[in-house]
Every structure is written in C-alpha cells, then in structure tokens.
mmJSON file of the N, C-alpha and C atoms, coordinates in Angstrom:
{"data_MODEL":{"atom_site":{
"group_PDB":["ATOM","ATOM","ATOM","ATOM","ATOM","ATOM","ATOM","ATOM","ATOM","ATOM","ATOM","ATOM","ATOM","ATOM","ATOM","ATOM","ATOM","ATOM","ATOM","ATOM","ATOM","ATOM","ATOM","ATOM","ATOM","ATOM","ATOM","ATOM","ATOM","ATOM","ATOM","ATOM","ATOM","ATOM","ATOM","ATOM","ATOM","ATOM","ATOM","ATOM","ATOM","ATOM","ATOM","ATOM","ATOM","ATOM","ATOM","ATOM","ATOM","ATOM","ATOM","ATOM","ATOM","ATOM","ATOM","ATOM","ATOM","ATOM","ATOM","ATOM","ATOM","ATOM","ATOM","ATOM","ATOM","ATOM","ATOM","ATOM","ATOM","ATOM","ATOM","ATOM","ATOM","ATOM","ATOM","ATOM","ATOM","ATOM","ATOM","ATOM","ATOM","ATOM","ATOM","ATOM","ATOM","ATOM","ATOM","ATOM","ATOM","ATOM","ATOM","ATOM","ATOM","ATOM","ATOM","ATOM","ATOM","ATOM","ATOM","ATOM","ATOM","ATOM","ATOM","ATOM","ATOM","ATOM","ATOM","ATOM","ATOM","ATOM","ATOM","ATOM","ATOM","ATOM","ATOM","ATOM","ATOM","ATOM","ATOM","ATOM","ATOM","ATOM","ATOM","ATOM","ATOM","ATOM","ATOM","ATOM","ATOM","ATOM","ATOM","ATOM","ATOM","ATOM","ATOM","ATOM","ATOM","ATOM","ATOM","ATOM","ATOM","ATOM","ATOM","ATOM","ATOM","ATOM","ATOM","ATOM","ATOM","ATOM","ATOM","ATOM","ATOM","ATOM","ATOM","ATOM","ATOM","ATOM","ATOM","ATOM","ATOM","ATOM","ATOM","ATOM","ATOM","ATOM","ATOM","ATOM","ATOM","ATOM","ATOM","ATOM","ATOM","ATOM","ATOM","ATOM","ATOM","ATOM","ATOM","ATOM","ATOM","ATOM","ATOM","ATOM","ATOM","ATOM","ATOM","ATOM","ATOM","ATOM","ATOM","ATOM","ATOM","ATOM","ATOM","ATOM","ATOM","ATOM","ATOM","ATOM","ATOM"],
"id":[1,2,3,4,5,6,7,8,9,10,11,12,13,14,15,16,17,18,19,20,21,22,23,24,25,26,27,28,29,30,31,32,33,34,35,36,37,38,39,40,41,42,43,44,45,46,47,48,49,50,51,52,53,54,55,56,57,58,59,60,61,62,63,64,65,66,67,68,69,70,71,72,73,74,75,76,77,78,79,80,81,82,83,84,85,86,87,88,89,90,91,92,93,94,95,96,97,98,99,100,101,102,103,104,105,106,107,108,109,110,111,112,113,114,115,116,117,118,119,120,121,122,123,124,125,126,127,128,129,130,131,132,133,134,135,136,137,138,139,140,141,142,143,144,145,146,147,148,149,150,151,152,153,154,155,156,157,158,159,160,161,162,163,164,165,166,167,168,169,170,171,172,173,174,175,176,177,178,179,180,181,182,183,184,185,186,187,188,189,190,191,192,193,194,195,196,197,198,199,200,201],
"type_symbol":["N","C","C","N","C","C","N","C","C","N","C","C","N","C","C","N","C","C","N","C","C","N","C","C","N","C","C","N","C","C","N","C","C","N","C","C","N","C","C","N","C","C","N","C","C","N","C","C","N","C","C","N","C","C","N","C","C","N","C","C","N","C","C","N","C","C","N","C","C","N","C","C","N","C","C","N","C","C","N","C","C","N","C","C","N","C","C","N","C","C","N","C","C","N","C","C","N","C","C","N","C","C","N","C","C","N","C","C","N","C","C","N","C","C","N","C","C","N","C","C","N","C","C","N","C","C","N","C","C","N","C","C","N","C","C","N","C","C","N","C","C","N","C","C","N","C","C","N","C","C","N","C","C","N","C","C","N","C","C","N","C","C","N","C","C","N","C","C","N","C","C","N","C","C","N","C","C","N","C","C","N","C","C","N","C","C","N","C","C","N","C","C","N","C","C","N","C","C","N","C","C"],
"label_atom_id":["N","CA","C","N","CA","C","N","CA","C","N","CA","C","N","CA","C","N","CA","C","N","CA","C","N","CA","C","N","CA","C","N","CA","C","N","CA","C","N","CA","C","N","CA","C","N","CA","C","N","CA","C","N","CA","C","N","CA","C","N","CA","C","N","CA","C","N","CA","C","N","CA","C","N","CA","C","N","CA","C","N","CA","C","N","CA","C","N","CA","C","N","CA","C","N","CA","C","N","CA","C","N","CA","C","N","CA","C","N","CA","C","N","CA","C","N","CA","C","N","CA","C","N","CA","C","N","CA","C","N","CA","C","N","CA","C","N","CA","C","N","CA","C","N","CA","C","N","CA","C","N","CA","C","N","CA","C","N","CA","C","N","CA","C","N","CA","C","N","CA","C","N","CA","C","N","CA","C","N","CA","C","N","CA","C","N","CA","C","N","CA","C","N","CA","C","N","CA","C","N","CA","C","N","CA","C","N","CA","C","N","CA","C","N","CA","C","N","CA","C","N","CA","C","N","CA","C","N","CA","C","N","CA","C"],
"label_alt_id":[null,null,null,null,null,null,null,null,null,null,null,null,null,null,null,null,null,null,null,null,null,null,null,null,null,null,null,null,null,null,null,null,null,null,null,null,null,null,null,null,null,null,null,null,null,null,null,null,null,null,null,null,null,null,null,null,null,null,null,null,null,null,null,null,null,null,null,null,null,null,null,null,null,null,null,null,null,null,null,null,null,null,null,null,null,null,null,null,null,null,null,null,null,null,null,null,null,null,null,null,null,null,null,null,null,null,null,null,null,null,null,null,null,null,null,null,null,null,null,null,null,null,null,null,null,null,null,null,null,null,null,null,null,null,null,null,null,null,null,null,null,null,null,null,null,null,null,null,null,null,null,null,null,null,null,null,null,null,null,null,null,null,null,null,null,null,null,null,null,null,null,null,null,null,null,null,null,null,null,null,null,null,null,null,null,null,null,null,null,null,null,null,null,null,null,null,null,null,null,null,null],
"label_comp_id":["MET","MET","MET","ASP","ASP","ASP","LEU","LEU","LEU","LYS","LYS","LYS","ASN","ASN","ASN","LYS","LYS","LYS","GLN","GLN","GLN","ILE","ILE","ILE","LYS","LYS","LYS","ALA","ALA","ALA","ILE","ILE","ILE","LEU","LEU","LEU","ILE","ILE","ILE","GLY","GLY","GLY","ALA","ALA","ALA","LEU","LEU","LEU","ILE","ILE","ILE","GLY","GLY","GLY","GLY","GLY","GLY","LEU","LEU","LEU","VAL","VAL","VAL","TYR","TYR","TYR","ALA","ALA","ALA","ALA","ALA","ALA","LEU","LEU","LEU","MET","MET","MET","THR","THR","THR","LEU","LEU","LEU","PHE","PHE","PHE","ASP","ASP","ASP","TYR","TYR","TYR","SER","SER","SER","TYR","TYR","TYR","ARG","ARG","ARG","GLN","GLN","GLN","ASP","ASP","ASP","PHE","PHE","PHE","SER","SER","SER","ILE","ILE","ILE","GLY","GLY","GLY","LYS","LYS","LYS","PHE","PHE","PHE","SER","SER","SER","ALA","ALA","ALA","ASN","ASN","ASN","VAL","VAL","VAL","ILE","ILE","ILE","PHE","PHE","PHE","PHE","PHE","PHE","GLY","GLY","GLY","ILE","ILE","ILE","PHE","PHE","PHE","MET","MET","MET","GLY","GLY","GLY","TRP","TRP","TRP","LEU","LEU","LEU","THR","THR","THR","TYR","TYR","TYR","TYR","TYR","TYR","ASN","ASN","ASN","ILE","ILE","ILE","LYS","LYS","LYS","LYS","LYS","LYS","GLN","GLN","GLN","SER","SER","SER","LYS","LYS","LYS","LYS","LYS","LYS"],
"label_asym_id":["A","A","A","A","A","A","A","A","A","A","A","A","A","A","A","A","A","A","A","A","A","A","A","A","A","A","A","A","A","A","A","A","A","A","A","A","A","A","A","A","A","A","A","A","A","A","A","A","A","A","A","A","A","A","A","A","A","A","A","A","A","A","A","A","A","A","A","A","A","A","A","A","A","A","A","A","A","A","A","A","A","A","A","A","A","A","A","A","A","A","A","A","A","A","A","A","A","A","A","A","A","A","A","A","A","A","A","A","A","A","A","A","A","A","A","A","A","A","A","A","A","A","A","A","A","A","A","A","A","A","A","A","A","A","A","A","A","A","A","A","A","A","A","A","A","A","A","A","A","A","A","A","A","A","A","A","A","A","A","A","A","A","A","A","A","A","A","A","A","A","A","A","A","A","A","A","A","A","A","A","A","A","A","A","A","A","A","A","A","A","A","A","A","A","A","A","A","A","A","A","A"],
"label_entity_id":["1","1","1","1","1","1","1","1","1","1","1","1","1","1","1","1","1","1","1","1","1","1","1","1","1","1","1","1","1","1","1","1","1","1","1","1","1","1","1","1","1","1","1","1","1","1","1","1","1","1","1","1","1","1","1","1","1","1","1","1","1","1","1","1","1","1","1","1","1","1","1","1","1","1","1","1","1","1","1","1","1","1","1","1","1","1","1","1","1","1","1","1","1","1","1","1","1","1","1","1","1","1","1","1","1","1","1","1","1","1","1","1","1","1","1","1","1","1","1","1","1","1","1","1","1","1","1","1","1","1","1","1","1","1","1","1","1","1","1","1","1","1","1","1","1","1","1","1","1","1","1","1","1","1","1","1","1","1","1","1","1","1","1","1","1","1","1","1","1","1","1","1","1","1","1","1","1","1","1","1","1","1","1","1","1","1","1","1","1","1","1","1","1","1","1","1","1","1","1","1","1"],
"label_seq_id":[1,1,1,2,2,2,3,3,3,4,4,4,5,5,5,6,6,6,7,7,7,8,8,8,9,9,9,10,10,10,11,11,11,12,12,12,13,13,13,14,14,14,15,15,15,16,16,16,17,17,17,18,18,18,19,19,19,20,20,20,21,21,21,22,22,22,23,23,23,24,24,24,25,25,25,26,26,26,27,27,27,28,28,28,29,29,29,30,30,30,31,31,31,32,32,32,33,33,33,34,34,34,35,35,35,36,36,36,37,37,37,38,38,38,39,39,39,40,40,40,41,41,41,42,42,42,43,43,43,44,44,44,45,45,45,46,46,46,47,47,47,48,48,48,49,49,49,50,50,50,51,51,51,52,52,52,53,53,53,54,54,54,55,55,55,56,56,56,57,57,57,58,58,58,59,59,59,60,60,60,61,61,61,62,62,62,63,63,63,64,64,64,65,65,65,66,66,66,67,67,67],
"pdbx_PDB_ins_code":[null,null,null,null,null,null,null,null,null,null,null,null,null,null,null,null,null,null,null,null,null,null,null,null,null,null,null,null,null,null,null,null,null,null,null,null,null,null,null,null,null,null,null,null,null,null,null,null,null,null,null,null,null,null,null,null,null,null,null,null,null,null,null,null,null,null,null,null,null,null,null,null,null,null,null,null,null,null,null,null,null,null,null,null,null,null,null,null,null,null,null,null,null,null,null,null,null,null,null,null,null,null,null,null,null,null,null,null,null,null,null,null,null,null,null,null,null,null,null,null,null,null,null,null,null,null,null,null,null,null,null,null,null,null,null,null,null,null,null,null,null,null,null,null,null,null,null,null,null,null,null,null,null,null,null,null,null,null,null,null,null,null,null,null,null,null,null,null,null,null,null,null,null,null,null,null,null,null,null,null,null,null,null,null,null,null,null,null,null,null,null,null,null,null,null,null,null,null,null,null,null],
"Cartn_x":[9.724,8.091,8.347,7.447,7.219,7.148,7.9,7.192,6.66,5.083,3.847,4.17,3.898,4.232,6.053,6.69,7.427,7.032,6.71,6.207,5.86,4.785,3.529,3.912,4.884,6.317,6.784,7.69,7.75,7.552,5.897,5.197,4.611,4.122,3.755,4.75,5.926,6.612,7.69,7.723,7.796,6.629,5.764,4.255,4.38,4.918,4.883,6.26,7.278,8.833,8.098,7.656,7.395,7.152,5.595,4.404,4.518,5.525,6.502,7.228,7.853,9.516,8.635,7.57,7.069,6.566,5.813,4.775,5.695,6.809,7.648,8.401,8.81,9.093,8.277,7.144,5.7,5.845,5.545,5.384,6.716,8.181,9.281,9.188,8.338,8.712,7.054,6.104,4.692,4.902,6.362,6.675,7.481,8.77,9.276,8.724,7.264,7.001,6.114,6.032,5.701,4.398,4.105,2.371,2.22,2.172,0.942,1.185,1.373,1.617,0.196,-0.505,-1.845,-1.734,-2.291,-2.643,-3.514,-4.269,-4.668,-4.344,-3.802,-3.039,-1.277,-1.205,-0.258,-0.473,-1.63,-2.141,-3.012,-3.125,-3.429,-3.02,-1.28,0.338,0.413,0.689,1.353,-0.058,-0.523,-2.456,-1.673,-2.622,-2.213,-1.082,0.601,1.363,2.515,1.426,1.758,0.817,0.175,-1.039,0.165,0.661,1.278,2.089,3.79,4.342,4.382,3.755,2.772,1.775,1.869,1.335,2.959,3.4,4.685,5.826,5.864,7.115,6.122,4.157,3.655,4.673,4.011,4.771,6.325,6.485,8.375,7.795,7.921,8.049,7.689,6.274,5.748,6.203,7.361,7.888,8.868,9.846,10.939,10.818,9.568,9.71,9.031,8.292,8.419,9.131,10.671,12.493,13.361],
"Cartn_y":[16.921,17.091,18.494,18.668,19.917,19.657,20.563,20.501,19.188,19.601,18.932,17.879,16.948,15.855,15.343,15.74,15.047,14.95,16.024,16.124,15.108,14.827,14.015,12.699,12.314,11.206,10.992,11.898,11.675,10.707,11.095,11.207,9.308,9.132,8.042,7.311,7.157,6.447,6.252,7.255,6.915,6.681,6.765,5.967,4.221,3.951,2.406,2.081,2.401,2.312,2.11,3.079,3.063,1.474,1.465,1.134,-0.928,-1.25,-2.15,-2.6,-1.75,-1.813,-2.09,-1.32,-1.526,-2.547,-3.295,-4.419,-5.925,-5.503,-6.593,-7.104,-6.016,-6.176,-6.865,-5.964,-6.829,-7.883,-7.929,-9.582,-10.927,-10.276,-10.998,-10.885,-9.619,-10.158,-10.765,-10.578,-12.337,-13.302,-13.861,-15.12,-15.132,-14.485,-15.139,-15.416,-14.974,-15.26,-16.498,-16.939,-18.522,-18.389,-17.202,-17.079,-16.44,-17.367,-17.6,-16.222,-16.187,-15.275,-15.177,-14.117,-13.344,-12.039,-12.548,-10.791,-10.519,-10.343,-9.253,-8.421,-8.746,-8.11,-7.198,-8.278,-7.89,-5.797,-6.689,-5.222,-4.189,-4.468,-3.863,-2.372,-3.787,-2.435,-1.558,-2.463,-1.612,-0.405,-0.604,0.533,1.453,1.833,2.822,3.169,2.771,2.805,3.662,3.111,3.774,4.857,4.873,6.683,7.226,6.62,7.548,8.392,7.084,8.164,8.75,9.104,9.008,10.703,10.646,12.191,12.402,12.859,12.714,12.994,12.292,13.28,14.341,14.626,15.492,16.367,16.444,17.36,18.542,17.188,17.917,18.715,18.071,17.994,20.277,19.753,21.439,22.09,21.392,22.989,22.686,22.863,22.7,23.37,23.704,24.682,25.78,25.851,27.229,28.07,27.055,27.599,28.915],
"Cartn_z":[-29.894,-29.036,-28.225,-28.14,-27.482,-25.169,-24.769,-23.826,-23.237,-22.845,-22.64,-23.116,-23.615,-24.193,-23.043,-23.279,-22.867,-21.134,-21.068,-18.763,-18.399,-20.083,-19.883,-19.563,-20.774,-20.524,-19.853,-19.092,-17.698,-16.673,-16.223,-15.143,-15.372,-17.051,-16.894,-16.584,-17.152,-17.196,-15.298,-14.66,-13.454,-12.205,-12.993,-12.41,-12.694,-13.626,-13.775,-13.592,-13.508,-12.616,-11.174,-10.685,-9.469,-9.074,-10.128,-9.537,-9.244,-10.701,-11.17,-9.993,-9.273,-8.446,-6.888,-6.904,-5.69,-5.208,-7.18,-6.535,-6.143,-6.981,-7.404,-5.174,-4.767,-3.899,-2.581,-2.627,-2.172,-2.256,-3.501,-3.88,-3.014,-3.446,-2.468,-1.224,-0.313,0.802,0.861,0.137,0.427,0.493,-0.68,-0.812,0.85,0.953,2.082,4.07,3.465,4.151,3.77,2.818,2.426,2.361,1.728,1.613,0.033,-1.314,-2.419,-2.45,-4.53,-5.31,-5.728,-5.631,-5.661,-6.592,-8.083,-9.623,-8.475,-8.225,-7.446,-6.643,-5.723,-4.827,-5.279,-6.556,-6.937,-8.072,-8.381,-9.918,-8.38,-7.843,-6.213,-6.332,-5.593,-5.774,-6.99,-7.732,-9.328,-9.841,-9.359,-9.472,-8.292,-7.348,-5.911,-6.129,-5.69,-5.933,-6.809,-8.082,-9.48,-9.599,-9.217,-8.848,-7.928,-6.928,-6.061,-6.396,-6.749,-8.083,-9.026,-9.935,-11.001,-9.744,-9.281,-8.307,-7.526,-7.771,-6.775,-7.972,-9.314,-9.751,-11.041,-11.213,-11.303,-9.753,-8.873,-8.355,-8.641,-7.958,-9.03,-9.781,-10.879,-12.57,-11.988,-11.4,-11.54,-10.599,-9.413,-8.796,-9.437,-10.246,-10.928,-12.068,-12.404,-13.58,-13.298,-11.67,-11.363,-11.305,-10.738,-10.98,-12.179],
"occupancy":[1.0,1.0,1.0,1.0,1.0,1.0,1.0,1.0,1.0,1.0,1.0,1.0,1.0,1.0,1.0,1.0,1.0,1.0,1.0,1.0,1.0,1.0,1.0,1.0,1.0,1.0,1.0,1.0,1.0,1.0,1.0,1.0,1.0,1.0,1.0,1.0,1.0,1.0,1.0,1.0,1.0,1.0,1.0,1.0,1.0,1.0,1.0,1.0,1.0,1.0,1.0,1.0,1.0,1.0,1.0,1.0,1.0,1.0,1.0,1.0,1.0,1.0,1.0,1.0,1.0,1.0,1.0,1.0,1.0,1.0,1.0,1.0,1.0,1.0,1.0,1.0,1.0,1.0,1.0,1.0,1.0,1.0,1.0,1.0,1.0,1.0,1.0,1.0,1.0,1.0,1.0,1.0,1.0,1.0,1.0,1.0,1.0,1.0,1.0,1.0,1.0,1.0,1.0,1.0,1.0,1.0,1.0,1.0,1.0,1.0,1.0,1.0,1.0,1.0,1.0,1.0,1.0,1.0,1.0,1.0,1.0,1.0,1.0,1.0,1.0,1.0,1.0,1.0,1.0,1.0,1.0,1.0,1.0,1.0,1.0,1.0,1.0,1.0,1.0,1.0,1.0,1.0,1.0,1.0,1.0,1.0,1.0,1.0,1.0,1.0,1.0,1.0,1.0,1.0,1.0,1.0,1.0,1.0,1.0,1.0,1.0,1.0,1.0,1.0,1.0,1.0,1.0,1.0,1.0,1.0,1.0,1.0,1.0,1.0,1.0,1.0,1.0,1.0,1.0,1.0,1.0,1.0,1.0,1.0,1.0,1.0,1.0,1.0,1.0,1.0,1.0,1.0,1.0,1.0,1.0,1.0,1.0,1.0,1.0,1.0,1.0],
"B_iso_or_equiv":[0.0,0.0,0.0,0.0,0.0,0.0,0.0,0.0,0.0,0.0,0.0,0.0,0.0,0.0,0.0,0.0,0.0,0.0,0.0,0.0,0.0,0.0,0.0,0.0,0.0,0.0,0.0,0.0,0.0,0.0,0.0,0.0,0.0,0.0,0.0,0.0,0.0,0.0,0.0,0.0,0.0,0.0,0.0,0.0,0.0,0.0,0.0,0.0,0.0,0.0,0.0,0.0,0.0,0.0,0.0,0.0,0.0,0.0,0.0,0.0,0.0,0.0,0.0,0.0,0.0,0.0,0.0,0.0,0.0,0.0,0.0,0.0,0.0,0.0,0.0,0.0,0.0,0.0,0.0,0.0,0.0,0.0,0.0,0.0,0.0,0.0,0.0,0.0,0.0,0.0,0.0,0.0,0.0,0.0,0.0,0.0,0.0,0.0,0.0,0.0,0.0,0.0,0.0,0.0,0.0,0.0,0.0,0.0,0.0,0.0,0.0,0.0,0.0,0.0,0.0,0.0,0.0,0.0,0.0,0.0,0.0,0.0,0.0,0.0,0.0,0.0,0.0,0.0,0.0,0.0,0.0,0.0,0.0,0.0,0.0,0.0,0.0,0.0,0.0,0.0,0.0,0.0,0.0,0.0,0.0,0.0,0.0,0.0,0.0,0.0,0.0,0.0,0.0,0.0,0.0,0.0,0.0,0.0,0.0,0.0,0.0,0.0,0.0,0.0,0.0,0.0,0.0,0.0,0.0,0.0,0.0,0.0,0.0,0.0,0.0,0.0,0.0,0.0,0.0,0.0,0.0,0.0,0.0,0.0,0.0,0.0,0.0,0.0,0.0,0.0,0.0,0.0,0.0,0.0,0.0,0.0,0.0,0.0,0.0,0.0,0.0],
"pdbx_formal_charge":[null,null,null,null,null,null,null,null,null,null,null,null,null,null,null,null,null,null,null,null,null,null,null,null,null,null,null,null,null,null,null,null,null,null,null,null,null,null,null,null,null,null,null,null,null,null,null,null,null,null,null,null,null,null,null,null,null,null,null,null,null,null,null,null,null,null,null,null,null,null,null,null,null,null,null,null,null,null,null,null,null,null,null,null,null,null,null,null,null,null,null,null,null,null,null,null,null,null,null,null,null,null,null,null,null,null,null,null,null,null,null,null,null,null,null,null,null,null,null,null,null,null,null,null,null,null,null,null,null,null,null,null,null,null,null,null,null,null,null,null,null,null,null,null,null,null,null,null,null,null,null,null,null,null,null,null,null,null,null,null,null,null,null,null,null,null,null,null,null,null,null,null,null,null,null,null,null,null,null,null,null,null,null,null,null,null,null,null,null,null,null,null,null,null,null,null,null,null,null,null,null],
"auth_seq_id":[1,1,1,2,2,2,3,3,3,4,4,4,5,5,5,6,6,6,7,7,7,8,8,8,9,9,9,10,10,10,11,11,11,12,12,12,13,13,13,14,14,14,15,15,15,16,16,16,17,17,17,18,18,18,19,19,19,20,20,20,21,21,21,22,22,22,23,23,23,24,24,24,25,25,25,26,26,26,27,27,27,28,28,28,29,29,29,30,30,30,31,31,31,32,32,32,33,33,33,34,34,34,35,35,35,36,36,36,37,37,37,38,38,38,39,39,39,40,40,40,41,41,41,42,42,42,43,43,43,44,44,44,45,45,45,46,46,46,47,47,47,48,48,48,49,49,49,50,50,50,51,51,51,52,52,52,53,53,53,54,54,54,55,55,55,56,56,56,57,57,57,58,58,58,59,59,59,60,60,60,61,61,61,62,62,62,63,63,63,64,64,64,65,65,65,66,66,66,67,67,67],
"auth_comp_id":["MET","MET","MET","ASP","ASP","ASP","LEU","LEU","LEU","LYS","LYS","LYS","ASN","ASN","ASN","LYS","LYS","LYS","GLN","GLN","GLN","ILE","ILE","ILE","LYS","LYS","LYS","ALA","ALA","ALA","ILE","ILE","ILE","LEU","LEU","LEU","ILE","ILE","ILE","GLY","GLY","GLY","ALA","ALA","ALA","LEU","LEU","LEU","ILE","ILE","ILE","GLY","GLY","GLY","GLY","GLY","GLY","LEU","LEU","LEU","VAL","VAL","VAL","TYR","TYR","TYR","ALA","ALA","ALA","ALA","ALA","ALA","LEU","LEU","LEU","MET","MET","MET","THR","THR","THR","LEU","LEU","LEU","PHE","PHE","PHE","ASP","ASP","ASP","TYR","TYR","TYR","SER","SER","SER","TYR","TYR","TYR","ARG","ARG","ARG","GLN","GLN","GLN","ASP","ASP","ASP","PHE","PHE","PHE","SER","SER","SER","ILE","ILE","ILE","GLY","GLY","GLY","LYS","LYS","LYS","PHE","PHE","PHE","SER","SER","SER","ALA","ALA","ALA","ASN","ASN","ASN","VAL","VAL","VAL","ILE","ILE","ILE","PHE","PHE","PHE","PHE","PHE","PHE","GLY","GLY","GLY","ILE","ILE","ILE","PHE","PHE","PHE","MET","MET","MET","GLY","GLY","GLY","TRP","TRP","TRP","LEU","LEU","LEU","THR","THR","THR","TYR","TYR","TYR","TYR","TYR","TYR","ASN","ASN","ASN","ILE","ILE","ILE","LYS","LYS","LYS","LYS","LYS","LYS","GLN","GLN","GLN","SER","SER","SER","LYS","LYS","LYS","LYS","LYS","LYS"],
"auth_asym_id":["A","A","A","A","A","A","A","A","A","A","A","A","A","A","A","A","A","A","A","A","A","A","A","A","A","A","A","A","A","A","A","A","A","A","A","A","A","A","A","A","A","A","A","A","A","A","A","A","A","A","A","A","A","A","A","A","A","A","A","A","A","A","A","A","A","A","A","A","A","A","A","A","A","A","A","A","A","A","A","A","A","A","A","A","A","A","A","A","A","A","A","A","A","A","A","A","A","A","A","A","A","A","A","A","A","A","A","A","A","A","A","A","A","A","A","A","A","A","A","A","A","A","A","A","A","A","A","A","A","A","A","A","A","A","A","A","A","A","A","A","A","A","A","A","A","A","A","A","A","A","A","A","A","A","A","A","A","A","A","A","A","A","A","A","A","A","A","A","A","A","A","A","A","A","A","A","A","A","A","A","A","A","A","A","A","A","A","A","A","A","A","A","A","A","A","A","A","A","A","A","A"],
"auth_atom_id":["N","CA","C","N","CA","C","N","CA","C","N","CA","C","N","CA","C","N","CA","C","N","CA","C","N","CA","C","N","CA","C","N","CA","C","N","CA","C","N","CA","C","N","CA","C","N","CA","C","N","CA","C","N","CA","C","N","CA","C","N","CA","C","N","CA","C","N","CA","C","N","CA","C","N","CA","C","N","CA","C","N","CA","C","N","CA","C","N","CA","C","N","CA","C","N","CA","C","N","CA","C","N","CA","C","N","CA","C","N","CA","C","N","CA","C","N","CA","C","N","CA","C","N","CA","C","N","CA","C","N","CA","C","N","CA","C","N","CA","C","N","CA","C","N","CA","C","N","CA","C","N","CA","C","N","CA","C","N","CA","C","N","CA","C","N","CA","C","N","CA","C","N","CA","C","N","CA","C","N","CA","C","N","CA","C","N","CA","C","N","CA","C","N","CA","C","N","CA","C","N","CA","C","N","CA","C","N","CA","C","N","CA","C","N","CA","C","N","CA","C","N","CA","C","N","CA","C","N","CA","C","N","CA","C"],
"pdbx_PDB_model_num":[1,1,1,1,1,1,1,1,1,1,1,1,1,1,1,1,1,1,1,1,1,1,1,1,1,1,1,1,1,1,1,1,1,1,1,1,1,1,1,1,1,1,1,1,1,1,1,1,1,1,1,1,1,1,1,1,1,1,1,1,1,1,1,1,1,1,1,1,1,1,1,1,1,1,1,1,1,1,1,1,1,1,1,1,1,1,1,1,1,1,1,1,1,1,1,1,1,1,1,1,1,1,1,1,1,1,1,1,1,1,1,1,1,1,1,1,1,1,1,1,1,1,1,1,1,1,1,1,1,1,1,1,1,1,1,1,1,1,1,1,1,1,1,1,1,1,1,1,1,1,1,1,1,1,1,1,1,1,1,1,1,1,1,1,1,1,1,1,1,1,1,1,1,1,1,1,1,1,1,1,1,1,1,1,1,1,1,1,1,1,1,1,1,1,1,1,1,1,1,1,1]
}}}
C-alpha cells in the first residue's frame, strides 16, 4: 500500500473511532440523567464528531508530513 492509502485509512479509522466513542459517552451521560436513548441523537453525534475528528486527523497527518 502506498502512503496516500495509509493516510486515508488512518483518517477514516480516526473519524469512526472518535465519533463512536464520543456518541457512546454522550449516550451514557444522557442515560445518567434518565433520558431515553435516541438513535437520531446518537447518529448525529457520531456523524458530526466523526467529521471533526477526521478533520483533526487529516490536519495532524498533513502537519507531520511537512516535517
């Protein structure tokens, strides 16, 4: 595999794991306040935080590759 494919794979894995962990923590936080589980809220957390984490991973890889 070339470097570009490895970078894309790292970005996608970082985004997916970051989004899922954040959404799970927010779900546990909501559950502690006796709120019902909402698949819409969980999905929104995964998507938006996943995009944010993907962007941060991309920025970090881009910054490290310039050195």
